[in-house]
N, C-alpha and C positions, 0 to 999 in steps of 0.2 A: 877609686878608679884603678888604682894599683892592683888589687886584687881581681878586678874585672879583667883588666888587661893580660894578667897572669891565665886567668881561667880561659880567656879567649886563645890565647899561645897556646894552652895545653890541649883544648878541643881541636884547634886546627891540627897541631901536630898528629893527634891521634887519628883524626878522619884522613889526613895524607897517608898516614901509614897504613891504616886498614885499607884504603883505596888501592896504593902501588902493590902492597902485598898480593891482594887478591887479583889486580889486573894483569899483574906478571905472571902468575899461574895460568889465568885464562888465557892472555896471548901466547905464553908458552906451549900452551896444549894445543892450541889451534895450529901453532907452527910446526910442532912436532909430528903431530897426527894429522896435517893438512891432505898429504895423499890418501889416507885411509878415509877421513871423511868425504873427500870429493868422491873415492869410488863407491863407497857404502851409500851414500846419500845421492849423488847425482850420477854416479857411474861415469865419472869422468874424471882424468887426471889434470886437465886443464882447470877445473873448478880448484882442485887441490892446490895448483899452483898458485892460484890468485889468493887462496886461503894463508899460503905460507908466507906472501908478501903482507897481507893484512894484518896478520896475528900480530906482528910486532908493533903495529900501530894502537893496539887495543890500551895498554897503558896510557896513552896519550888521551884515548878518546874517554877512558873512564875519568882521568884525571880533568880533562877540559869540562866534563858534566859537572863533576863535584866542585871544583874551585868555581864555576860559574855560578853554583848555586849558594856557595858560601859568600861571594862576592854581592850577590842580590840581597842576602840578609844583613850585610853589614852597610846597606845603602848606596853599593856602587852599580847601580842599574846603569846609569849614563855609561860607565865605562864598559860594560858588558854590552851595551848597546851598540858601543863606537867599535869594538873589536869584532863584534857580529857583522856589522855593515862593511868592515874592512875585509873580513872573509868572503862575503858576498861577491864584492868586487872582484878580488884576486882569483875567487874560483870561477867566476863567469868568464873573466878575461882568459884564464888558462884554458878552461873548456873550449872556448871560441877559437883559441891557437893550436890546441894540442890533439882535441878528441878527432878532427876530420883527419888528422894524418897519422895518428898513433892508434886511434880506436880505444880498445880496452886499456892497453897499456899507458896511454895519455890519461885516461880517466883514472886508474890507480895513482898515477904521479899526482894529478889533481888532488885526490884524497890524500896522499900524504903531505903535500904542502900544507894544504888546509888545516889538517888536524895539527900539524906541529905550529902552524902560526898560532891557531887562536888558543891552543894549551898554554903554549909558553907565554902569550901576551897577558892571559889570565893569571898564570902562576907569577908573573913579575909584578902585576898590579897586587895581588894578593901578598906578596911579601913586602910590597911598599907599604900597604895600609896596614898591616899588623907589626910589620918589623921583624918578621921571621926571616931564617936563614935556610937554605936548603941543606938539608941533612943528606948529604950523599952517600954517607955509609949505611944508614939505616933504610932510607927510603929507597935507594936504587942498587948499590954494590951488593949488598947482602941478599937482597931478593935475586937477583941476576945470578948471582954465585951460586944460591941455593938451588934455582932451576937447572943450572946448567949441570951441578951434580946429581940431580934426581932424573935428569933427561939421560946422562950419560948411564946412570945405573940401570935406567929401563931398558935403555937399547943395548948396552953389552952384558947385562944379567940376565934381565927378564925375557927379552926377545930371544936369545937362543934357546932357552927352556922351552918356550911356547911354540917356535918352529919345530921342535922335536915333537910337540904333541900334536901339531898339526891342526892348531884352532883355526876355525874360520876367521876372516879379517875383522869381521864386527867384534867378534868376541875378543880378538888381540886388542883392538883399539881401545874398549871398555876396560879390560884389565889394566892394558899400559897406562891409560888415562888416570885410573884409580891408584896404581902401585907409584906414579910419578907424583900424584897430589899427595900422598902419604910421607914418600920420601922429603918432597918439598917443604911439607910441614914441620917435619922432624930437623931439617936443616935451618929452617926459618928460627926455629926453638933452641936448637944448639948453637947457632951463631949470636944468640942474643937480640935478633932483630925485633922480633915479637912472641909473645906467650899467649897461652888461653885467656888472660885476664884483658889483654888488649883488645879482644874482641867481644868483651862482656859488658854490657851497659849496665851501670848500678845506678840505682836512684839514692841520693844522700838527703837526710833531713836537715834542712836548716834551721836557723832561729826563727822565733814567732814572729810573723810579719812579713817573712821571706818566702818565695815561692820554692817548692821544690824543683830541682832540676837534674837532668843526666849528666853524668859525668864521664 
């Protein structure tokens, strides 16, 4: 029983780490290059503004989906249903109150409240069921710090160079995203947040009579 609990804690820790490291990168890229994405894909700065607001929500969206799946795997379907029902009630009420008056801005606020509510409720339940604690330094602080460094390097080092070359907006956005991702991965490794081994699934062979499992 103790071995199973330790294995569960290890697995959940690893899943949360991978999910948050990747989602902070995705959300950061959408936030940093929101204007470029809006102009290139939709020829609209307004779309870029909306993306810059939704970008910071991406870690919560990823986490909500992942934690919900883990809870269902642990037999917590009833908790997931309660949180989903509560979220639906809150969302409908806020849409009814805010959308007619504030339009798209009201809808963005509804999405903000909805994603924060469900992700935090699911996370709280997961921590309660597994006995885990939030690893603020590794799950949040180091990824945020790594992206801030990567974003600053992109804006203050790469962008001036590309402006001199006169690159098209699309080329700059793609190059900037790749550059930022590489620097982000470097800082994730340098800070000890995660390494290549954390993203590799290994199969371990157990004793006879036991099933193989991924660790």
